[in-house]
RODRENVEX-839962 format. One line per field, with one value per residue (C-alpha): x, y, z; residue in one letter. Coordinates in Angstrom, 3 decimals. Layout:
<rs>
u	c(X	...) $
v	c(Y	...) $
w	c(Z	...) $
rest	c(A	...) $
</rs>
This chain:
<rs>
u	c(-77.482	-74.955	-75.025	-72.097	-72.632	-71.917	-74.686	-76.590	-74.916	-76.553	-78.792	-77.212	-78.793	-79.907	-77.511	-79.643	-79.041	-75.484	-72.368	-70.772	-67.229	-65.556	-63.495	-64.121	-61.009	-61.547	-58.460	-55.728	-52.617	-49.760	-51.883	-54.965	-53.099	-50.857	-53.756	-55.755	-52.862	-52.316	-55.994	-56.615	-53.559	-55.238	-58.314	-60.640	-62.764	-61.396	-62.571	-60.577	-62.418	-59.936	-61.291	-58.387	-56.809	-53.226	-50.689	-51.535	-49.383	-48.704	-46.174	-44.047	-41.280	-38.704	-38.842	-37.121	-34.864	-37.618	-39.756	-37.485	-38.455	-42.108	-41.423	-39.818	-42.821	-45.179	-43.060	-42.502	-38.831	-37.563	-40.144	-39.344	-35.626	-36.159	-37.843	-35.967	-32.857	-30.780	-30.782	-27.897	-28.155	-30.115	-28.308	-29.235	-28.178	-28.588	-27.907	-26.965	-24.104	-20.926	-21.073	-23.726	-24.450	-24.888	-26.566	-25.587	-28.257	-25.476	-24.408	-27.772	-28.140	-29.257	-26.678	-28.814	-30.803	-28.155	-30.222	-33.682	-35.092	-36.422	-39.340	-41.859	-45.030	-47.057	-44.885	-44.523	-48.222	-49.105	-46.725	-48.539	-52.091	-51.287	-49.724	-52.981	-54.808	-52.395	-52.944	-56.689	-58.155	-60.866	-59.337	-61.829	-60.397	-62.229	-64.815	-65.449	-67.122	-70.107	-71.770	-71.314	-74.170	-73.065	-75.743	-76.922	-75.957	-72.573	-74.173	-71.313	-71.805	-73.360	-71.058	-72.440	-70.032	-70.086	-67.987	-66.383	-68.880	-71.727	-72.834	-73.854	-72.993	-73.137	-71.286	-72.139	-68.960	-68.333	-65.573	-64.546	-60.921	-60.535	-57.293	-58.566	-55.432	-55.804	-59.416	-60.011	-63.434	-64.605	-62.746	-64.642	-67.992	-67.805	-66.350	-63.456	-60.699	-59.008	-56.277	-53.154	-53.101	-49.353	-48.164	-49.655	-47.881	-48.373	-46.352	-45.538	-43.722	-42.634	-40.278	-37.083	-34.661	-31.009	-30.737	-27.268	-26.791	-24.209	-21.371	-21.146	-22.949	-24.488	-26.362	-29.628	-29.511	-32.370	-31.359	-33.279	-32.584	-33.669	-34.582	-36.146	-39.744	-39.461	-37.600	-37.220	-37.010	-34.708	-35.328	-33.431	-35.352	-34.033	-35.388	-33.328	-36.023	-35.671	-38.620	-38.344	-40.829	-41.106	-42.878	-43.576	-45.806	-49.202	-47.907	-45.398	-47.913	-50.130	-47.519	-48.115	-50.472	-51.305	-48.344	-49.039	-48.177	-45.254	-43.826	-44.269	-42.472	-39.576	-39.353	-39.298	-36.462	-34.500	-34.650	-32.438	-29.166	-27.684	-30.796	-30.982	-27.399	-28.346	-31.197	-29.299	-29.289	-32.460	-35.736	-39.144	-40.978	-44.209	-46.900	-46.263	-48.792	-49.706	-51.524	-52.417	-53.161	-50.787	-51.014	-54.113	-55.152	-58.287	-59.637	-59.679	-58.169	-61.041	-64.650	-67.344	-66.705	-64.034	-60.485	-58.358	-54.942	-52.089	-53.030	-56.716	-55.816	-53.147	-50.767	-47.619	-45.062	-43.081	-39.588	-38.468	-40.091	-42.145	-45.452	-45.169	-43.486	-46.160	-48.900	-47.535	-46.719	-50.253	-51.532	-49.614	-50.956	-54.428	-54.507	-53.714	-56.546	-59.124	-58.175	-58.731	-62.087	-63.354	-61.783	-61.333	-63.880	-62.842	-59.440	-60.774	-60.577	-56.945	-56.058	-57.646	-55.872	-52.525	-53.424	-54.306	-50.917	-49.134	-51.169	-50.369	-46.690	-45.529	-46.915	-45.858	-42.228	-41.794	-43.876	-41.666	-38.854	-41.129	-42.587	-39.049	-37.244	-37.145	-35.982	-32.370	-31.447	-32.664	-30.804	-27.617	-27.987	-28.690	-25.776	-23.316	-24.532	-22.775	-22.888	-22.610	-24.628	-25.321	-27.528	-26.540	-27.174	-30.616	-31.392	-30.338	-32.566	-35.480	-34.624	-34.516	-38.006	-36.783	-39.237	-41.588	-39.135	-36.919	-34.028	-33.401	-33.226	-35.691	-33.320	-30.834	-33.617	-34.566	-30.959	-31.156	-34.314	-32.653	-29.694	-32.126	-33.753	-30.356	-29.237	-32.537	-32.149	-28.530	-29.754	-32.954	-33.330	-32.955	-35.356	-38.065	-37.741	-38.103	-41.156	-42.821	-42.122	-43.568	-46.664	-47.169	-46.650	-49.249	-52.009	-52.603	-54.243	-56.290	-53.493	-52.347	-55.804	-55.659	-52.445	-53.661	-56.936	-55.499) $
v	c(-15.754	-12.913	-10.747	-8.667	-6.401	-3.128	-0.610	-1.522	-4.924	-7.436	-9.783	-13.185	-16.174	-19.174	-22.095	-24.044	-21.590	-20.489	-22.091	-24.558	-24.835	-26.069	-22.917	-19.386	-17.192	-13.426	-11.902	-13.231	-11.651	-13.657	-14.923	-15.863	-17.377	-19.424	-20.777	-21.575	-23.498	-25.531	-26.361	-27.221	-29.466	-31.342	-32.037	-29.256	-27.311	-23.787	-20.547	-17.295	-14.018	-11.222	-7.719	-6.665	-8.321	-9.527	-8.170	-5.170	-2.741	-3.353	-1.989	-4.197	-5.413	-6.609	-10.257	-12.047	-15.128	-17.000	-16.678	-18.995	-22.296	-21.354	-20.837	-24.271	-25.891	-24.130	-25.090	-21.498	-21.012	-21.015	-18.448	-16.115	-16.469	-15.350	-12.058	-11.289	-9.364	-10.988	-9.221	-10.340	-7.756	-4.909	-1.603	1.042	4.679	7.173	10.933	10.741	8.303	8.631	5.178	3.012	-0.491	-3.537	-6.711	-9.759	-12.465	-15.071	-14.033	-14.979	-17.855	-20.227	-19.897	-21.767	-18.698	-16.163	-14.075	-13.079	-11.299	-7.903	-8.284	-6.326	-7.224	-7.163	-10.019	-11.827	-11.808	-13.053	-15.992	-16.995	-16.660	-18.537	-21.274	-21.539	-21.980	-24.710	-26.504	-26.645	-23.524	-21.705	-18.235	-15.460	-11.969	-8.682	-9.881	-8.000	-9.653	-7.582	-9.598	-12.683	-14.502	-17.084	-19.743	-21.175	-24.574	-24.751	-24.539	-22.572	-19.219	-17.652	-15.091	-12.483	-10.842	-8.469	-8.873	-5.790	-5.968	-5.580	-9.232	-10.517	-14.040	-16.046	-19.003	-21.357	-22.316	-24.585	-22.235	-18.621	-17.449	-13.674	-12.716	-9.303	-7.496	-4.003	-4.056	-6.330	-7.435	-9.427	-7.277	-4.228	-5.960	-7.569	-4.323	-6.044	-4.205	-1.463	1.050	0.097	2.508	2.069	2.778	4.941	6.033	6.937	6.366	8.090	6.185	6.146	4.442	5.990	5.048	6.047	5.857	5.156	1.560	-0.107	-1.938	-5.617	-8.134	-5.342	-3.825	-5.492	-4.706	-2.825	0.397	1.999	5.702	7.278	10.953	13.394	12.379	8.625	6.490	5.761	2.474	2.127	-1.089	-1.836	-3.919	-6.199	-4.068	-1.028	0.759	1.608	1.764	4.628	5.317	7.541	6.321	9.001	10.097	11.735	15.009	15.354	14.393	17.146	19.728	19.052	21.999	22.824	21.000	18.132	14.645	14.542	17.864	16.910	13.618	15.407	17.920	15.038	13.324	16.583	16.279	13.164	14.260	10.759	9.534	12.685	12.045	8.529	10.054	13.092	11.831	9.736	10.251	9.690	7.340	6.698	8.687	9.269	7.343	7.898	5.840	6.540	4.901	2.043	-0.105	-1.970	-5.329	-7.434	-8.750	-12.333	-14.391	-16.800	-17.633	-20.125	-21.000	-18.406	-17.260	-14.215	-14.301	-11.836	-8.162	-9.026	-9.817	-7.221	-4.803	-3.507	-0.899	-2.329	-1.341	-4.984	-6.095	-8.677	-8.319	-10.968	-13.476	-13.090	-13.347	-16.518	-18.125	-17.394	-19.094	-22.290	-22.304	-21.365	-24.121	-26.684	-25.317	-25.223	-28.730	-30.006	-28.210	-29.699	-33.154	-33.941	-31.929	-33.539	-31.874	-28.448	-26.797	-27.778	-26.806	-23.371	-22.805	-23.565	-21.200	-18.437	-18.783	-18.412	-15.330	-13.616	-14.565	-12.679	-9.226	-9.662	-10.488	-7.654	-5.040	-4.759	-3.529	-1.453	0.494	1.514	1.743	5.561	5.707	6.934	3.932	1.497	3.375	3.173	-0.594	-1.095	1.096	-0.564	-4.149	-6.497	-10.286	-10.885	-14.018	-14.251	-11.159	-9.958	-13.393	-13.497	-9.987	-11.009	-14.081	-11.830	-9.522	-12.605	-13.638	-16.781	-16.592	-19.533	-22.438	-24.088	-21.605	-20.880	-17.097	-16.028	-16.061	-13.873	-11.519	-11.154	-10.199	-7.617	-6.164	-5.996	-4.148	-1.730	-0.893	-0.429	1.943	3.831	4.249	5.331	8.114	8.816	12.461	11.601	8.649	10.751	13.408	10.728	9.252	12.663	13.392	10.050	10.626	14.087	12.853	10.116	12.512	13.676	10.431	11.825	13.595	10.656	10.162	13.687	12.936	9.592	10.884	13.493) $
w	c(-6.765	-7.016	-10.143	-11.353	-14.300	-15.988	-16.686	-19.844	-20.040	-22.354	-20.359	-19.710	-21.348	-19.363	-18.884	-21.375	-24.249	-23.394	-24.841	-22.464	-21.110	-17.968	-17.343	-18.586	-18.370	-18.377	-19.995	-22.264	-20.751	-19.170	-16.263	-18.278	-21.223	-18.936	-16.869	-20.007	-21.570	-18.410	-17.876	-21.516	-21.365	-18.518	-20.593	-19.446	-21.939	-21.614	-23.212	-23.035	-23.598	-24.363	-24.925	-27.197	-30.204	-30.131	-30.744	-28.577	-26.608	-22.945	-20.497	-18.241	-20.565	-18.034	-16.979	-14.089	-14.074	-12.202	-15.354	-17.331	-15.641	-16.229	-19.955	-20.101	-18.447	-20.870	-23.884	-25.086	-24.172	-27.753	-28.862	-25.977	-26.667	-30.272	-29.317	-26.099	-25.147	-22.459	-19.097	-16.894	-14.161	-12.613	-12.171	-9.581	-9.970	-7.134	-7.259	-3.581	-4.200	-6.263	-7.838	-9.462	-8.229	-10.446	-9.164	-11.235	-11.119	-11.370	-7.850	-6.320	-3.874	-6.648	-9.461	-12.008	-13.151	-14.231	-16.632	-17.812	-20.870	-21.845	-24.265	-26.253	-24.418	-27.643	-28.959	-25.655	-24.776	-28.254	-27.817	-24.629	-25.942	-29.175	-27.062	-25.122	-28.435	-29.538	-26.236	-26.920	-25.341	-27.302	-27.698	-28.504	-28.986	-29.348	-26.842	-23.588	-20.595	-19.549	-16.781	-14.625	-12.877	-10.314	-10.070	-6.739	-5.433	-7.142	-10.573	-12.069	-13.742	-16.816	-18.431	-20.832	-23.267	-26.190	-29.345	-30.852	-33.726	-31.214	-31.060	-27.635	-26.566	-23.342	-21.858	-19.037	-17.162	-14.221	-13.014	-13.710	-13.693	-13.464	-15.213	-16.291	-15.129	-13.748	-14.926	-11.897	-13.137	-10.125	-7.603	-8.810	-9.135	-5.710	-4.328	-2.572	-4.460	-2.399	-3.097	-1.184	1.786	2.305	-1.216	-3.926	-7.083	-10.718	-13.880	-17.168	-19.894	-23.522	-25.979	-27.357	-30.121	-30.080	-26.287	-24.905	-23.784	-21.624	-23.332	-24.243	-22.088	-19.994	-22.968	-21.966	-18.259	-16.672	-14.912	-12.048	-11.554	-8.290	-8.291	-5.829	-6.567	-7.162	-9.668	-13.405	-15.276	-18.305	-20.272	-23.526	-26.079	-28.817	-31.687	-30.654	-28.672	-24.995	-22.629	-20.141	-17.370	-14.322	-11.182	-8.608	-5.756	-6.302	-4.836	-7.657	-10.350	-9.016	-10.102	-13.801	-14.193	-17.828	-19.330	-21.718	-20.467	-22.907	-21.770	-18.127	-18.839	-20.551	-17.698	-15.222	-17.095	-16.879	-13.074	-13.333	-15.007	-15.363	-17.157	-19.255	-20.386	-21.558	-23.585	-24.903	-28.509	-28.281	-30.131	-28.561	-30.938	-29.053	-27.353	-23.695	-21.641	-18.011	-15.434	-11.828	-8.494	-9.236	-6.132	-4.984	-3.615	-3.263	0.015	-1.220	-3.988	-4.573	-3.814	-4.709	-8.348	-9.128	-8.445	-9.262	-10.940	-11.284	-11.446	-11.055	-7.436	-6.654	-8.311	-6.649	-7.657	-10.624	-9.432	-9.172	-12.469	-10.614	-12.497	-15.228	-12.928	-10.242	-12.876	-14.439	-11.099	-9.912	-13.068	-12.313	-8.740	-9.951	-12.576	-9.867	-7.719	-10.524	-11.656	-8.114	-7.815	-11.080	-11.069	-7.369	-5.339	-2.080	-2.461	-3.423	0.014	0.521	-3.063	-2.737	0.587	-1.092	-3.926	-1.459	0.278	-3.062	-3.976	-0.668	-0.576	-3.680	-2.855	0.782	-0.058	-2.555	-0.761	2.314	0.060	-2.172	0.760	1.746	-1.584	-1.583	2.035	2.402	4.581	1.914	-0.808	1.259	1.600	-2.101	-3.166	-0.766	-0.251	2.143	1.942	5.681	6.481	2.690	2.812	-0.668	-2.188	-0.593	-1.852	-5.370	-5.170	-4.268	-7.203	-9.446	-8.309	-6.554	-3.655	-4.246	-4.321	-1.766	-1.875	1.853	1.653	4.329	7.293	5.404	4.318	7.977	8.691	5.895	7.431	10.837	9.303	7.662	10.996	12.656	9.871	10.142	13.922	13.533	11.255	13.148	12.154	8.474	8.790	10.462	7.745	5.050	6.787	7.020	3.371	2.273	4.396	2.891	-0.667	-0.283	0.775	-2.790	-3.812	-6.706	-8.555	-10.741	-12.165	-13.545	-15.397	-16.614	-17.971	-20.323) $
rest	c(M	S	T	L	D	Y	P	Q	A	P	P	P	Q	S	P	Q	T	A	L	N	C	D	V	L	V	I	G	G	G	P	A	G	A	T	A	A	A	L	L	A	G	R	G	H	R	V	T	I	L	E	K	D	R	H	P	R	F	H	I	G	E	S	L	L	P	A	N	L	P	L	F	E	R	L	G	V	M	D	E	V	R	R	I	G	M	Q	K	W	A	A	E	F	V	S	P	W	H	D	T	Q	Q	K	F	E	F	A	D	A	W	D	K	S	M	P	F	A	Y	Q	V	R	R	S	E	F	D	E	I	L	I	R	N	A	G	R	K	G	A	N	V	I	E	G	C	R	V	R	A	V	D	F	L	P	G	G	G	G	A	V	I	A	A	E	H	D	D	G	R	A	E	S	W	H	A	R	F	V	V	D	A	S	G	R	G	T	F	L	G	N	R	F	K	F	K	H	R	N	P	R	H	N	S	A	A	M	Y	G	H	F	T	G	A	Q	R	L	A	G	K	D	A	G	N	I	T	V	F	W	F	D	H	G	W	F	W	Y	I	P	L	A	D	G	A	T	S	V	G	A	V	S	W	P	A	Y	M	N	T	R	G	K	R	S	V	E	Q	F	F	R	D	T	I	A	L	C	P	R	L	A	A	R	L	E	H	A	T	L	V	S	E	V	E	A	T	G	N	F	S	Y	E	C	E	R	S	H	G	D	G	Y	L	L	L	G	D	A	Y	A	F	I	D	P	I	F	S	S	G	V	M	L	A	M	N	S	A	F	A	G	A	D	A	V	D	A	C	L	A	R	P	A	E	S	A	A	A	L	A	R	F	D	R	V	M	K	L	G	P	K	E	F	S	W	F	I	Y	R	V	T	N	P	A	M	R	D	L	F	M	G	P	S	N	V	L	R	V	K	E	A	L	L	S	M	L	A	G	D	I	F	G	K	T	P	I	R	R	S	L	L	V	F	K	A	I	Y	Y	V	V	S	L	A	N	L	K	R	S	I	A	A	W	R	R	R	R	S	N	M	R	H	V	N	A	P	E	T	A	A	S	Q) $
</rs>
């Protein structure tokens, strides 16, 4: 038997005294709520334990076109449409280039997904968890999982939890789905979560009103601003607010000194004149939050009687707004795997292998670009894209999140990567300087935690 618990966790009850369910889902964010809705819809007894109460604040407001087919399959498209602001393109702004570059999703390889939405995550996440409840899942909020005991011989698991009023309660589940987000419950308890050694960053973010928006149809576009120490996101929301965040290396975060997080954030915005101009008449209407050590991954996506979804498995730099799409897509793949394990055990090995391939594919596809997105050669290619051999269309499909279907973009993405290496070699001195700077910036791995903890 393997036991995972926090210090001073309430002792788990025996399977005979615990409440029973087929699937216990830890976490009610996009991954957990989606998986719960799908599994309950297939007749499984599902319980979600969510430590917070919806609606609750969450960052990550920009969705991808590839999300829309998932909303349709879940039956929540109309609700998302009501709260969302249409996002037809992603705009990139570089201080090293004279022009800004707009990528229209309608120009991607697959023309059937021309837009996405920007959403308040408090509203969006509540739509998904209430949908899970309507589909038959037992949704319990304000209840934090404290311990998990996996029973021998495939006997499932006993999960101990604590309600926010102090009551302890336990469940016996045939299968555990960890959708605990960046809390990575099982990854931490099994000690197979690791900081990504190739990419480490931190973020500061807040909401503004009165920020300058683009005109007409472009008003809802996301804008990415590069600056000397990383990049900013600029996400317009339907209620008039704009989400602004800075993602940078630990070395820069370490320069904060005695400044408050808010002052450091404002000083960082001032380092990006084009962003500062968009915020010249804006008012900060939220506290500035900070979080560190962004990128991590777990050694495995599943084990005997459990699997990991979304951010509970891996989290990558959010520059391409991939988080919600990867979480929900993992939930669809995970629901198929759990259903096979419970209803058709003979198929479980093959189903879990398919699930594992899906979980590895998303971070792999996005990470190659993320690792290089601050490299001068990559910026040059983004700011002056060519469609030779349909390279630009393939890049747009990747930006749209269209990486799991049958769209044949991989050969063109390989061409793009080859072009990147040629450009890097042609500017070898510049490339070596960029590599050295990145390596130096990543050495200060503890700096973001200081900013995030204040």
